[in-house]
C-alpha positions as CSV (number, residue, x, y, z in Angstrom):
1,M,-7.1,-5.2,-15.0
2,N,-9.1,-2.0,-15.5
3,I,-8.4,1.0,-13.2
4,Q,-11.0,3.7,-12.9
5,F,-11.0,6.9,-11.0
6,I,-14.1,8.4,-9.6
7,S,-14.5,12.0,-10.8
8,E,-13.3,13.6,-7.6
9,A,-10.1,11.4,-7.6
10,I,-9.3,12.6,-11.1
11,K,-9.2,16.1,-9.6
12,D,-7.0,14.8,-6.8
13,Y,-4.6,13.4,-9.4
14,K,-4.5,16.5,-11.5
15,S,-3.7,18.7,-8.5
16,L,-0.5,16.7,-7.7
17,D,2.9,18.0,-8.6
18,G,4.8,16.1,-11.4
19,N,7.0,14.0,-9.1
20,V,4.1,12.8,-7.0
21,K,2.1,12.1,-10.2
22,H,5.0,9.9,-11.4
23,L,5.0,8.0,-8.2
24,V,1.2,7.5,-8.4
25,D,1.5,6.2,-12.0
26,E,4.2,3.7,-10.9
27,K,2.1,2.5,-8.0
28,I,-1.0,2.1,-10.2
29,E,1.0,0.0,-12.7
30,K,1.9,-2.3,-9.8
31,L,-1.7,-2.3,-8.7
32,K,-2.8,-3.6,-12.1
33,K,-0.6,-6.7,-11.5
34,N,-1.6,-7.2,-7.9
35,P,-5.0,-5.7,-6.8
36,F,-4.3,-6.7,-3.2
37,L,-1.0,-4.7,-3.0
38,G,-2.6,-2.2,-0.6
39,E,-3.5,-2.7,3.0
40,A,-7.1,-3.3,3.9
41,L,-8.9,-0.4,5.7
42,G,-11.6,-0.7,8.2
43,N,-12.9,2.0,10.6
44,K,-10.6,5.1,10.5
45,N,-11.5,7.8,13.0
46,N,-15.2,6.8,12.9
47,I,-15.1,6.7,9.1
48,D,-16.2,3.3,7.8
49,L,-13.8,2.4,5.0
50,T,-14.5,-1.3,5.1
51,G,-13.8,-2.8,1.7
52,F,-11.3,-0.2,0.8
53,Y,-7.5,-0.4,0.6
54,K,-4.7,2.0,0.9
55,L,-1.4,2.3,-0.9
56,Y,1.5,4.5,0.4
57,I,3.3,6.9,-1.9
58,A,6.2,9.4,-1.4
59,K,7.6,8.0,1.8
60,K,4.1,7.4,3.2
61,S,3.1,11.1,3.0
62,Y,0.4,10.4,0.4
63,R,-2.2,7.6,0.1
64,I,-4.2,6.1,-2.7
65,V,-7.5,4.8,-1.4
66,Y,-9.3,2.3,-3.6
67,R,-11.7,-0.6,-3.7
68,I,-12.0,-3.7,-5.8
69,L,-15.2,-4.1,-7.8
70,K,-16.7,-7.3,-9.1
71,N,-16.0,-10.8,-7.8
72,K,-13.6,-11.5,-10.6
73,I,-11.4,-8.5,-9.7
74,E,-12.1,-6.8,-13.0
75,I,-12.1,-3.2,-11.9
76,I,-10.1,-1.3,-9.3
77,E,-11.8,2.0,-8.5
78,I,-9.7,4.9,-7.1
79,W,-11.6,7.0,-4.6
80,G,-8.9,9.4,-3.5
81,I,-5.3,10.4,-3.5
82,G,-4.0,12.7,-0.8
83,K,-2.0,13.2,2.4
84,R,-2.6,11.3,5.6
85,D,-2.1,14.4,7.8
86,R,-4.9,14.6,10.4
87,M,-6.6,11.8,8.6
88,E,-7.2,14.1,5.6
89,I,-7.5,11.5,2.9
90,Y,-9.7,9.2,4.9
91,K,-12.1,12.0,5.8
92,L,-12.2,13.0,2.1
93,V,-13.1,9.5,1.0
94,G,-15.6,9.2,3.8
95,K,-17.4,12.3,2.5
96,R,-17.3,10.9,-1.0
97,I,-18.8,7.6,0.1
98,S,-21.6,9.5,2.0
99,K,-22.5,11.6,-1.1
100,R,-22.9,8.5,-3.2
101,K,-25.2,6.5,-0.9
Protein backbone atom coordinates (compact mmCIF):
# COMPACT_ATOMS: atom_id res chain seq x y z
CA MET A 1 0.00 0.00 0.00
CA ASN A 2 1.36 3.37 -1.00
CA ILE A 3 0.66 6.38 1.24
CA GLN A 4 0.99 9.83 -0.29
CA PHE A 5 0.59 13.25 1.28
CA ILE A 6 -0.62 16.24 -0.70
CA SER A 7 1.90 19.07 -0.33
CA GLU A 8 -0.20 20.99 2.19
CA ALA A 9 -0.58 17.88 4.37
CA ILE A 10 3.21 17.52 4.44
CA LYS A 11 3.31 21.00 5.99
CA ASP A 12 0.61 19.92 8.49
CA TYR A 13 2.74 16.92 9.46
CA LYS A 14 5.95 18.93 9.81
CA SER A 15 4.20 21.44 12.10
CA LEU A 16 3.20 18.76 14.63
CA ASP A 17 5.14 18.25 17.83
CA GLY A 18 7.19 15.07 18.19
CA ASN A 19 4.69 13.12 20.27
CA VAL A 20 1.80 13.79 17.89
CA LYS A 21 4.03 12.95 14.90
CA HIS A 22 4.80 9.61 16.51
CA LEU A 23 1.08 8.90 16.95
CA VAL A 24 0.45 9.88 13.31
CA ASP A 25 3.24 7.55 12.18
CA GLU A 26 1.73 4.67 14.15
CA LYS A 27 -1.73 5.31 12.73
CA ILE A 28 -0.40 5.50 9.17
CA GLU A 29 1.32 2.13 9.62
CA LYS A 30 -2.05 0.66 10.65
CA LEU A 31 -3.69 2.40 7.69
CA LYS A 32 -1.28 0.66 5.30
CA LYS A 33 -2.66 -2.67 6.51
CA ASN A 34 -6.31 -1.60 6.52
CA PRO A 35 -7.26 1.35 4.29
CA PHE A 36 -10.80 1.30 5.68
CA LEU A 37 -9.60 1.85 9.24
CA GLY A 38 -11.08 5.36 9.31
CA GLU A 39 -14.68 6.47 9.41
CA ALA A 40 -16.30 7.63 6.18
CA LEU A 41 -17.01 11.36 5.97
CA GLY A 42 -19.88 12.99 4.16
CA ASN A 43 -21.14 16.51 4.50
CA LYS A 44 -19.50 18.28 7.46
CA ASN A 45 -20.82 21.76 8.19
CA ASN A 46 -21.69 22.28 4.49
CA ILE A 47 -18.28 20.98 3.39
CA ASP A 48 -18.65 18.04 0.99
CA LEU A 49 -16.13 15.44 2.15
CA THR A 50 -17.84 12.51 0.46
CA GLY A 51 -15.22 9.88 -0.44
CA PHE A 52 -12.91 10.94 2.40
CA TYR A 53 -12.23 9.18 5.69
CA LYS A 54 -11.07 10.36 9.10
CA LEU A 55 -8.80 8.75 11.66
CA TYR A 56 -8.60 9.90 15.26
CA ILE A 57 -5.29 10.66 16.96
CA ALA A 58 -4.26 11.88 20.43
CA LYS A 59 -7.52 11.09 22.26
CA LYS A 60 -9.57 12.39 19.32
CA SER A 61 -8.03 15.87 19.46
CA TYR A 62 -6.43 15.45 16.01
CA ARG A 63 -7.70 13.95 12.76
CA ILE A 64 -6.06 12.55 9.67
CA VAL A 65 -8.32 13.13 6.67
CA TYR A 66 -7.61 10.91 3.67
CA ARG A 67 -9.11 9.32 0.62
CA ILE A 68 -8.45 6.08 -1.20
CA LEU A 69 -7.37 6.34 -4.83
CA LYS A 70 -7.80 3.72 -7.54
CA ASN A 71 -10.23 0.85 -7.53
CA LYS A 72 -7.62 -1.63 -6.37
CA ILE A 73 -6.80 0.47 -3.28
CA GLU A 74 -3.25 1.09 -4.40
CA ILE A 75 -2.85 4.59 -3.01
CA ILE A 76 -4.04 6.35 0.11
CA GLU A 77 -3.77 10.12 -0.17
CA ILE A 78 -3.52 12.19 3.03
CA TRP A 79 -5.26 15.57 2.67
CA GLY A 80 -4.85 17.01 6.13
CA ILE A 81 -3.82 16.48 9.71
CA GLY A 82 -5.13 18.78 12.37
CA LYS A 83 -7.48 19.51 15.23
CA ARG A 84 -11.22 19.10 15.06
CA ASP A 85 -11.86 22.24 17.15
CA ARG A 86 -14.59 24.31 15.44
CA MET A 87 -14.40 21.95 12.44
CA GLU A 88 -10.89 23.32 11.72
CA ILE A 89 -9.52 20.26 9.92
CA TYR A 90 -12.64 19.78 7.81
CA LYS A 91 -12.69 23.42 6.72
CA LEU A 92 -9.00 23.18 5.84
CA VAL A 93 -9.51 20.08 3.69
CA GLY A 94 -12.59 21.66 2.11
CA LYS A 95 -10.47 24.65 1.00
CA ARG A 96 -7.82 22.31 -0.37
CA ILE A 97 -10.45 20.41 -2.36
CA SER A 98 -11.83 23.67 -3.79
CA LYS A 99 -8.37 24.84 -4.87
CA ARG A 100 -7.74 21.64 -6.80
CA LYS A 101 -11.00 21.56 -8.76
